N, C-alpha and C positions, 0 to 999 in steps of 0.2 A: 504494500500500500504506500509506504514512504517513497519507494522508487517511482511509482506511478505519479505521485504528487510532485516529485522533483522533476520528472519528465514533462508533465503538464505545465509546471511553472516555467521550465526552460523554454518550452515551445511558445508559451504565451509571451514571455520576455522577448524572444526572437521576433515574433510578429509585431509587437509594440515598437521595438527598436527599428525594424524595417520601415514601419509606418511613419515614425518620427523622422527617419532619414529622408524618406520621400517628400514629406511635407516641408522639411527644412530646405532640401535642394530646390524644390519648386519655389519656395519663398525667396530664395536668394537669386532668382532670375534664371532658372534653368531654361535652356533652349530646347529641351526635349519635347515640349508640347508643340503641337502644330501651330497654335495661336500665339505662341510667345511666352506663355506661362504668366507667373506673378512676379512683379518686380517690387522690391522693398527698398526704398530710398532711405538712407540713414544720414545723409548730409543735405542741407545744413542742419536739419533737425532729425531726431529719431522719433518716430519712423512714419514714413508715408508709403502707403501701399497702392500699387497700380495693377489692376487686373486686365490683362489683354483680352481675356474671354468676354468680359462685359462689353468692351468696345467693338469686338468682332461680332458679337450677337446683335449689336445695333447697326450693323451693316458697314462698318469701317473696314478698310483693308490696310495692309502694311504701309502703302504709299501715303495714306492719310497723315501719318506722323513721321515716317522715315523717308528720307534723310533730313527733312526739315519739318519740325523743329528738333527731332531727336535722331542721333546716329543709331544704327542698327544694334550696336553692341551695348548690352546692359551695363549701367553704371557710368557711362561716359558723360552724361549730363551733369552728374554730381561733381565732376572735375572742373566745371566751369565756375568762375567766380560769381557770375550773375545768376546762378541757379538758386533762386530764392523767391519768396512770395512777392516781393516788389516787382520782379521781372514778370511773374505771372499776371499781376495786376496791369502791367503795361502791355500785355498781349503776347508775351514770349512763352515758350514751352507749352505747358498745359493750357495756359491762358489764351492760346490761339483759338481754342474752341470754348473753353470755360470762361465765357465773356458775359454770361447772363442772357444771351440770345441764342447762340448755337447750342450751348449746354449750360448747366447751372454755373453761376459766376464763382470765380475762385475765392471770393471773400464771403461766400455763403456755404452752408452745408459742410462745415469743416471736417466733421467726423466721418464723412464719406471716404476721405482719403487719409486723414491723419489718425493713426492708431496710437501714437505716443510710445513712450518707453515701456509702460506696463503692457500695452497691447503687443508690442514687439517681443517682450520677454515671454508672454503667454504663447505667441506664435512659435517662438523658437524653443519653448519648453525649458527656459532658464528661470531661475529664481532671482527675485530682486535682491540686490546687495544691501546688506544692513550697513548703516553708517550714518553719514551726514543727513540730518533732517528726519531720520527714522526713529530717533529716541534711543537708539543703541549705539554705543561708541566703543 
């Protein structure tokens, strides 16, 4: 009986670990998916999530955003000094469409994209660090 419990526990652990690996690899911008997968931006703030599938389901194709305003490689926009909300408000990057007419404005519905540090940690399966501001030192 103990051997069976250990075997079941090991199998369950392997399944959960594989599932977490798949979720994490997709969240970090895996190109394995036909539609481009999920991109998680961590700069200039942690974290903003972009779902290719939602945009593809709305009828957009790759040329809608690539190569202008975004290069095809995930994470390259984050390397630009002007990749920030001010640029979006000025119609750059996501702001090209998220202008309040084509799609909801960049300065509204913030939680549709911004998941924050806690959301990022939940998505990645990491625990929040104790320390500054948490009451534990």
